[in-house]
N, C-alpha and C positions, 0 to 999 in steps of 0.2 A: 623810410619807416624801419624800425628795428625788428629783426626777425626773432620771434619768440622760439622758433625751431632751433636756432643756432646760438642764441645769446642769453638763455636763462638756465644756468646750472641749478641742479637739485640733486638730492640723493637718488642713486640708482641701485636697485636690488636685483641681482642676478640669481635666480633660483636653480637648484639642482637636486639630485637624489642624495640621501644621507650617505656620508662617507666620502663624497666627491669634492666637498667645498675646498679643502686645501689645494687640490689639483686645479680647480676652477680659479682660485685666487692667483695661482702662478700664471695661468693663461691670461688673466686680466692684466697682471703686471707686465707680461711680455708684450701686450698690446699698448702699453704706455699709461694704463690706469693705475692709480694708487689704491689698492684694496684697503677698506676700512675694517669693520667687524666681519669676522669669518664665523658664520653661524653653522648650525648642524646641516641645514639644507639651503644655504644662501650665502652670498658674499656681497657686501655693500661697497659702493664707491660713489663718486660724484661726477656729474657731467650734464651735458645738454641733451635735448631730444636727438640732435644730430649725432651725438656720441653714442646714443643707443643703437643707431643704425650700424655703426662699426662693430659694436658688441654682437648684435644679431648676426652679422655676416660672418664673423670670425670665431666665435666661441664654440668649442666642440663638446664641452661637458655640461653646458647650461641647458635649462629648459625654457626659461622665460627671462626677459629683461623688462623690469618694472621701473617707471619714472615717477617719483613721488610728487604729488601735488599738494597734499596737506596732511597734517597730523593734528588731531583735536580730541577733546574729551566728549564722550557720548555715553550717558548712563543708560539710555533706552532708545527705542526707535524714533521717538519724537526729537530727541537731541540729535540723532544721526541725520534726520531730514533737515533740521534747522541749520546744521553746519554745512551739509553738502549743497543746499540750495544757494548758499552764498558764493560758491566757487564759480568763476566766469567760464562756464562750460562752452560758451559760444566762441571762445578763443581756440578751442581744440576740436569741437565736434561740428559736423555738417548737419544743419537742420533738415536736409533732405536725405540724410544717410541712415545708418543703422548702428546700434551699439549693443554690447552685452556687458554684463557685470558678473564676474566670478568673485567668490568670497571665501574667507576663512573666519568663522565667528565663534567666539567663546565668551558669551555675555549672559549673566544670570537671568536677564529679562527676556531673552530670546530663546524660544523652544525650538524653532525651526529656522535655519539659516536662510531659507527662501524668503521669509518675511523681511529679513534685513536687506536682501537683494531687491525686494519690491520697494521698500522705503527709499533705497538709494536710487532706483530707477525713477521713482516719482519725483525725487528732488532734482535729478538731472533734467527730466522732461519738463518740469514746471519752470525751471530756470531758462531752458532753451525756448520755451513757448513765450515767456515774458520778454526775452531779449530779441528773439528773431521772428516772432509771430507764428511760429510752428515748431513742432518737436520732431526729432528723428524717431524712426521706428526702433524697437528694442526686442530682444529675445535671448535665446541661449546659444545661438550659433556663434562661433568664434572666427568668423570669416571676414569681419569688418572691424570697426573700432572696438577696442576692448578696454574695460576698466577692471581694477581689482581692489576689493575692500578687505582689509585686515583689521579685525576688531577683537581685542582681547581685554576683558574686564571693561573699564570705562575709557580705554585708550583706542582710538580708531585711526587708521591711516588709509588714505585713498591714493591709488596709483593709476597712471595710464599704463596698461599692458601693451608694450610696443611690439610684442611678438605674435600673439594669437595662438595658433596651433603650435605645439611644443617644437623647439629647435631640434629635438631628437629625430624628428621626421625629416630626413635629408632629401627624400624624393627619388632615391635610386632603388628602392626595394620593389622590383617588378614582380618577383616571386618570393613568397614567404616559405621558410622552412618550419619544421616543428619547433615550437618554443623559441622563436627568434629573440636574439639579444637586442636590447634597445641600443641605438647607435651611440647615444651619449655615454652609456656605460662602456661600450666597446672602446670608445676613444679614451675614456678614463683609464681602462686597464692597460692600453698600449702606453699611455703617458706614465702610468705608475710603474711600468716595467723598467723604466730607465733606458729603453732602447735608444741607441745612438744614431739611428736612422741611416747608417752606412752599412752595417752588417746585415745579413739576411734576416727576414722575419718569417717564421714558420707557424702555420696554423692548421695542424692536423685536427680531425673531427670538426671541420669548418662549418658545417651546416650551410646556411645561406650566404656565407662569406662576409659577414658584417665586420668581424675583426680584421680580416685581410684588407678590406676596402678602406676601413678607417686608418689602418696602418699606412697604406699607400698615400692617402690624402695628407696624413701628418708628414710623411717623408717628403712629399711634393710641396708642402706648404699651401695646399689648396684650401681655400675658404670653404667650410662645410656647408654653407647655405647658398652656394653658387647655383644650384639647380632649382632653387625655390623661387616662385614668382608671386607669392602673396604673403604679406605681413600685415599685422594690425596697424602699424604706423602709416602704411600707405593710405589709410582711410581717415586720417586726421585732417581737419580743415587747414591746419597750418603746415602740412607736409610739403617739403620742397624736393621734388623728384630729382633735381640735379645733384643733390647731395648723394643719393643712392647710386645714381648713374656713375658718378665719379669714383665712389668707393668700389663699386663692382668692376669698373674698368681697371682700376689699380690692382685689384685682386687677380683678375684674369691675366694681366701682364706678368705679375709675379709667378703665377702658376705656369704659364707658357715658358718662362725662363728656366724653371726648375724641373718640369715634368719628365724630361728625357733622362735625367740623372737619378731616377729612383732606384733603390737597392732591390735585390732579389726578394720577391715575396712568393712563398709557396703555400698553397692551401690544398688540403686533401680531405677526403671522406670516403668511407666504405660504401655509402649509399649513393648510387648514381643519380637519384632524384635530387639529393642535396647538392651535388656537384653541378647539376643542370641549373638549379636555382641560383647557386653562387655565380655561375657563368652569366646568367641573364642579368643578375644584379650588377655584376662587374661591367657589363656592356653599357648599362644605363649610367653607371658611375664614370664612364669614359676611362676605364682602367684596362682597356684592351692592350695586350702585349706587355703588361706590367705585372700581372698576377698569373703564376703558373698553377693550373688547377689539375689535380690528379684524382682518379677514382681508385682507391686502394685501401688495404687494411692498414691499421695504425702503424704496425711495426715495419710496414713497407713504405711508409711516407718518406719522401725525399728529404735528406739532410745534407745540404751542400757544405763542403769544407770552406772555411773563410778565415782570412787573416784578421778581419774585423770581427769583433764580438757580436754574435747574432743573438736572437731571442726566439723562443718557442712558447706560445701560449695555447693551452688547451682548455676548452670549455665542454667537459664531458657531461652526459646525463648524470643526474644524481638522485633519481628515484622520486622526484617531486611530481612534475608534470610528465616526465618521460622515464620509463625504465623501472625495473625491479631492483631495489638495493642489493638483494642477495645475489642476483645474477650479475649485477654490475661489478661485483668485487673482482672478477677476473679482468674486466675492462680496466679497472684502476691499477691492477698489477701490471698489465700491459703498458699503461702510461708510465709507470716507473721504469720499465725496460726501455721505452722510447726515450725518456729523458736522459737515461744513461748514455744512449747512442748520441743524442744531441750534445750532451756535455763533452763527450769525447771529440766532437767536431767544433768545439768552441762556441757553444750556445748556452745562454742562461735559460732555465726552464721555469714555467709558471703554470699552475693549475687553478682554474677558477671553478669553485663548486659550492653548491648550496647544501652539501652534506659532508662537512669535514669529518664526521664520525666514520663515514664510509671510506674516506681517504685514509684515516688512521687505521681502520680495520684491514685495509689492503696493504698497510705498511708504508704508505706515503706520509712521511713526517717532515715538518719544517718549522723551525723556530721563527721564521720570518713570514708573517701573514698579516694581511690587511682586510678589514671588513668593508663590504659594499652591500648594497641592496639591489636585487633584481625584482622590480615590482615590490611585493610584500614579503619576499623571501630573503632572509639574511644569508649572505654568501661570504666566502673568504677567498682571497687570492693568495695561494701558497707559492712562495718564492724558492726556487731550487729544491723542491722536495726530493727526498731520496728514499729508497726502499730500506726500511730499518729491519 
């Protein structure tokens, strides 16, 4: 019998935060996938459900991996139901299981997207009841099988969400610091820096250590989802556990071969509680012995000399959720002084901030900047800023 899990290619959409899609496209290409359209918050490719497992395991900057089932015209809720009830859901869902439907809806006949989700659930449930004699339970929890509906105008697409909870949640955050950076964003910043993964990586003002941990995992080639034990694809009726077992074993073998050769990674913070949080997170991330953690003032942060070009990335407060912009000006001036020290020791410097005006006011200027989003806050990554 032909496996639908391994032999039916379709469009795959990998989602991400705005600004990250070009980096995600490079990741996908490095994994052997041919990126198609690169959108504002997603990258398209093609593959099977089994290919989705590889993407879920290895992508650092993605949030979800969506496998397309159908695209159709739907002018209203009745059209939506009529199209969805024709899909052979019994091939993918367990009648004794559970499923949820997430959605993005912009249709003039739909005032509340919850109505669209309800119509979609009804269609899936009715099809399953007719085909299997019973229907799976449904709700809003993303712990089991997940579907995603994208409906814009009269064009609707339905996907299997193979991920469930966002890939950004790696599983190592034992202790959270103030305003923690999302793991996928941290990985994107490390990759955007062009770090060669041989020279030192410095992360003063480290908070809970997310940037340092992501940098280590990138240098070691460690699959970012290795700690995770639940994905939505595991709850599909067509799921083949051997595919995941083999992929994970291959990833562990590669990590074990490379983990001893990681470069020097130094993270520091003036707040002892932040350093304690970073140490706890690093322990869960199996980063013991690879990240040097120091409690110290910014200007006392260690800067090792290196023949290989190193990188320093700072994520200072910027007066949004943490800090007073006026008082923070002195902090940003100290950042400029630190970057001068780092540059003298052969390190490129980067500052990630949601308040570029504050950086400009403190004299940190850079012609090279990239825009990213941290939640709903527009931020910039300033490359090699200098005090003007």
